[in-house]
Each structure stands twice: as structure tokens, then as C-alpha cells.
C-alpha positions in Angstrom: 9.6 13.6 20.8 10.0 12.6 23.8 13.3 10.6 25.6 13.0 7.0 25.7 13.4 3.6 24.6 11.6 3.5 21.1 8.9 0.5 20.6 8.5 -1.5 17.3 5.7 0.5 16.2 7.2 3.9 16.7 7.6 6.1 13.3 10.8 6.5 12.1 12.0 10.0 11.4 11.2 9.8 7.6 8.0 8.6 8.4 6.9 11.7 11.2 8.5 13.8 8.5 4.8 12.6 5.9 3.1 12.7 8.9 4.0 15.7 10.9 3.1 18.6 8.2 -1.1 17.6 8.6 -0.7 17.2 12.4 0.8 20.4 13.6 -1.8 22.1 10.9 -4.2 20.8 12.0 -3.7 22.3 15.7 -2.5 25.3 14.3 -6.0 25.5 12.7 -8.0 24.5 16.5 -5.7 27.0 18.4 -7.1 30.0 15.4 -10.7 28.7 16.3 -10.3 28.9 20.2 -7.4 31.6 20.5 -8.0 32.1 24.0 -7.0 28.1 24.8 -3.6 27.6 25.8 -1.0 25.2 23.6 -1.5 21.7 24.7 2.0 20.4 25.7 1.7 17.1 24.5 3.7 15.5 21.7 2.2 15.1 18.0 4.3 12.3 17.5 3.9 11.0 20.9 0.7 11.1 20.5 1.0 9.1 17.3 3.5 6.9 18.2 0.4 5.7 21.0 -2.6 5.4 19.1 -0.2 3.1 16.0 1.5 1.1 19.6 -3.0 0.8 20.0 -3.3 -0.5 16.2 -0.6 -3.0 16.7 -1.0 -5.0 19.6 -4.6 -4.4 20.5 -4.1 -3.4 23.6 -7.4 -1.6 25.7 -6.8 2.1 26.1 -6.1 2.2 29.1 -3.1 -0.6 29.3 -1.0 1.9 27.0 2.4 2.2 28.9 3.6 4.9 31.2 6.1 6.6 29.0 3.7 7.7 26.6 0.7 10.5 27.1 -1.6 9.4 29.4 -4.9 7.1 27.6 -7.3 10.6 28.5 -5.0 12.0 26.2 -4.6 10.4 23.5 -7.5 9.2 23.2 -8.5 13.0 22.7 -6.4 13.3 20.0 -7.3 9.9 18.3 -11.4 11.3 17.9 -10.4 14.4 16.6 -8.4 13.5 13.9 -11.6 10.4 13.7 -14.0 13.1 13.3 -12.3 15.7 11.8 -11.6 14.1 8.8 -7.1 13.9 9.3 -7.0 9.9 9.5 -8.4 10.0 6.0 -6.9 13.5 5.3 -3.7 11.7 5.9 -4.8 8.1 4.0 -5.9 9.9 1.1 -2.9 12.3 0.9 -0.4 9.1 1.4 -1.7 7.1 -1.3 -1.2 9.9 -4.2 3.1 10.0 -3.2 2.8 6.1 -3.1 1.2 6.0 -6.4 3.5 8.1 -7.6 6.7 6.5 -6.0 5.2 3.3 -8.3 5.3 5.3 -11.3 1.8 6.1 -11.3 -0.7 8.7 -11.0 -1.9 10.0 -7.9 -5.4 9.6 -9.3 -6.7 6.1 -9.7 -8.8 5.3 -12.8 -9.9 1.4 -11.5 -10.7 0.3 -7.9 -11.2 -3.2 -6.9 -14.4 -3.5 -3.9 -14.0 -6.7 -1.3 -16.0 -7.4 1.9 -14.4 -9.0 5.7 -17.2 -9.6 8.5 -14.8 -9.8 11.7 -16.4 -10.8 15.1 -16.6 -7.8 18.0 -16.1 -7.7 21.5 -18.6 -7.2 24.2 -18.4 -3.6 24.9 -20.2 -3.1 21.1 -23.5 -1.8 21.1 -26.3 -4.5 19.6 -27.6 -2.1 17.3 -24.1 -2.0 15.4 -24.4 -5.7 14.9 -25.6 -8.7 12.9 -25.6 -11.5 11.8 -23.9 -12.3 8.6 -25.7 -15.3 7.5 -23.4 -16.9 4.9 -19.9 -16.4 7.0 -22.4 -17.1 9.6 -20.5 -14.6 11.9 -22.1 -12.3 14.4 -20.4 -9.3 14.4 -19.5 -6.0 11.9 -18.8 -5.7 8.2 -16.0 -4.4 6.4 -15.8 -2.8 3.0 -13.0 -2.0 1.3 -12.1 -0.1 -2.5 -8.7 -0.2 -3.1 -6.3 0.8 -6.5 -4.3 -1.5 -9.2 -2.0 -2.1 -6.9 -3.9 -3.1 -3.0 -3.6 0.9 -2.0 -6.8 1.5 0.3 -9.1 4.3 -1.8 -12.2 3.8 0.7 -13.9 2.5 4.0 -17.4 1.9 4.9 -17.9 -0.2 8.4 -21.7 -1.6 8.5 -23.4 -4.1 11.2 -22.5 -7.7 9.4 -26.2 -8.2 8.3 -26.6 -5.4 5.6 -25.5 -6.7 2.3 -22.8 -6.5 -0.3 -25.0 -4.2 -2.5 -25.4 -1.5 0.9 -21.6 -1.6 1.7 -20.9 -1.7 -2.7 -22.7 1.3 -2.9 -21.3 2.9 0.3 -18.1 2.7 -1.6 -18.6 3.4 -4.5 -19.7 7.1 -3.7 -17.7 7.2 -1.1 -14.9 6.5 -3.9 -15.9 8.5 -6.3 -16.2 12.1 -4.3 -13.1 11.5 -3.1 -11.5 9.7 -6.8 -13.5 11.9 -9.5 -11.0 10.0 -12.4 -12.5 5.9 -11.1 -14.5 4.9 -14.3 -13.8 0.8 -13.4 -14.1 -1.2 -10.1 -14.0 -5.2 -9.9 -16.2 -6.7 -7.3 -16.8 -10.6 -6.8 -20.3 -12.4 -7.0 -21.8 -11.5 -4.2 -22.7 -7.9 -5.6 -25.2 -7.5 -7.4 -26.9 -5.4 -10.3 -27.7 -2.8 -7.4 -24.3 -2.0 -7.9 -23.6 -2.6 -11.5 -26.8 0.0 -11.8 -25.4 2.3 -9.0 -22.2 2.7 -10.4 -23.0 2.9 -13.9 -24.7 6.8 -12.5 -22.1 7.0 -11.1 -19.8 7.0 -13.8 -18.4 3.4 -13.1 -18.4 0.3 -14.9 -18.5 -2.7 -12.3 -17.7 -5.5 -13.7 -18.1 -9.0 -11.6 -15.6 -11.2 -11.8 -16.1 -14.7 -11.6 -14.4 -17.9 -10.3 -12.4 -20.3 -12.4 -15.3 -23.2 -12.4 -12.8 -26.0 -13.6 -10.3 -25.3 -10.2 -11.5 -26.5 -7.0 -10.4 -25.5 -3.3 -8.2 -21.8 -3.4 -7.0 -20.6 -6.1 -5.9 -16.9 -7.1 -8.7 -14.4 -8.7 -7.7 -12.3 -11.5 -8.2 -8.9 -10.0 -9.7 -9.8 -7.0 -6.7 -11.3 -5.1 -5.7 -7.0 -5.0 -8.2 -6.1 -2.2 -8.0 -10.0 -0.5 -4.0 -8.9 -0.3 -4.8 -5.4 1.7 -7.7 -7.1 3.7 -4.7 -9.6 4.5 -1.7 -6.3 5.4 -4.3 -4.7 7.6 -5.2 -8.0 9.2 -1.3 -7.7 10.8 -2.6 -4.3 12.8 -4.1 -6.7 15.7 -6.5 -4.5 16.4 -9.0 -5.1 13.7 -8.2 -8.8 13.8 -11.5 -8.1 15.6 -13.6 -5.3 15.9 -13.3 -3.4 19.0 -14.5 -0.1 19.0 -17.4 1.0 20.2 -18.6 3.3 17.0 -18.2 2.2 13.2 -16.8 5.3 12.8 -13.6 4.7 15.1 -13.8 1.1 13.2 -12.9 2.8 10.1 -10.0 5.1 11.7 -8.3 1.9 12.8 -8.3 0.5 9.9 -7.3 4.5 8.6 -4.2 3.8 11.1 -3.1 0.7 10.0 -3.4 1.9 6.5 -1.4 5.0 7.2 1.7 2.7 8.9 1.4 0.6 5.5 1.9 3.6 3.6 4.5 5.8 5.5 6.3 2.3 5.3 5.7 2.0 1.8 6.9 5.5 1.3 10.1 5.0 2.9 11.1 1.9 1.8 10.5 0.4 5.1 9.6 -3.4 5.6 5.8 -3.5 6.1 4.2 -6.5 9.0 4.3 -9.9 7.8 2.7 -13.1 9.3 6.7 -14.5 9.7 8.2 -13.0 12.3 4.6 -11.0 13.6 4.0 -11.3 17.3 
């Protein structure tokens, strides 16, 4: 790590210990694939801290402070980790560690699904956004699948015009591939028979959780509140309050970054962001 005054978003030594082996192994494998290349002089921890800074503060890449590596360098590593599945792998590994710390098995058996429509920035291609007619939002739709304690297991981002069913099917496919042990999933009433039938083909019992018709206004809905809380957690990371990413894959990666940050803090008993004191 370079000598500079730390930012609040920087990794602690304990959290870096969790992340460093995966990034170091990635760099070593990359050099072995291209043996004529020179080892990069940039510190991987500085690069990851820079990505966390962007994720936490929402600034554009070109506005990255000068005491981080150059924005082009940081963006290069971010794109490589996104495209080569390193961020998804870190999320998977840390999820297992967090579950074990919570006294559970690394592989979950049940999940909860929800979606969130968000507005997009002006740089988003029209082909990758749409209108959520129900919520009157022009933008993109995020699909999140969590375990029963709210840890993110699967993510997908599409145009907001796609149905909940379309996202639910993608999430079930992704989750079953990564976590074959999953056999149960709870969803809200926006998901229809297509998701239930697809889940049955995968060996997953998909159950629709209905709101209590006798209660008016906001109230906590059994099972569903877990994934809704998880969406609230990632919204503490300002880059996710709106979709600023040109590629949907980058939108998914930014969710993974937020999840990795929260998971690492959970494992090391550090304080996660809250609405109070968040600026």
C-alpha cells in the first residue's frame, strides 16, 4: 500500500488479508499467460481501494483523486476483474466465510429473490434500458438473490422493461449453477407461474409470499424483508443509487463490489455503512 492519508472507504489490513490471495493469484496467472510481459508496478491494494472509493462516493472515473493510481489503470483492472469473474469469485468466497462465521454451512439451501428498478445516467445506451411500466421508471432493473440472512448469491441487471419472471429465471439458473444445494426460494407476487415452473425443473421449490391483506400501508413481510434489507445495504454505496454504468456487466460488478465490501466488514467485525452518519 502506498504512503498516503487513508480514505474512509479504504480496506483495513484485516479485510485486505481476505481479498489479497485471490488478486495475487490472478496477477500471477495473468503473467504466466503472457510471460514476455513485465510485472506491473501498481499495488493491487491501491487499485482495489480506488474502486471502493468510486463505489462508495459515486464520482466519475476521471475524478479519482491523484493519490490513487491513474483512473485509466484502475479502470483497466476493474474491467479485467469484471470480465474474468474475479469479483464474482470474491463475492462467492467471502459469502462462504460469512456464513461459517454465522454458524451456518458454507453452501445455502434456501434463497429469497427481489428486483429493484433504478433510473439511469445520460451515458447509458438506449438499447440497454427501458421503462418499468408499474413503477414509472425509465432505466434498468436489478435482480438480487440472497440467502436467508441476506448475503447476495446471484445478481443480474437488465433493461427495466423486462419482467420479474425474466429476471427470476436468470437468477435461479445462476444460483443453481453456483450453489447446487439450493432447493427453496421465496419470491413476491410480481413473480408468476413461469418462475415457479422453471424452479421446479431445476429442483427448486419457488414459493410466492403474499402480503397480509388485513394490514394497510407498510409492514414487514415474512421472508421477503431479508432481500429488501440487502438492497438497502448496497444502496449505502452511492454508485448504486442510480445506474451510471455503460455496460450491464459493469452494473452487476458494482453490486459485487458493494457486497464484497460489506461481507469483508461482516467477517472482520467492522462497522457496515448505515443511514445515520452516511455522507
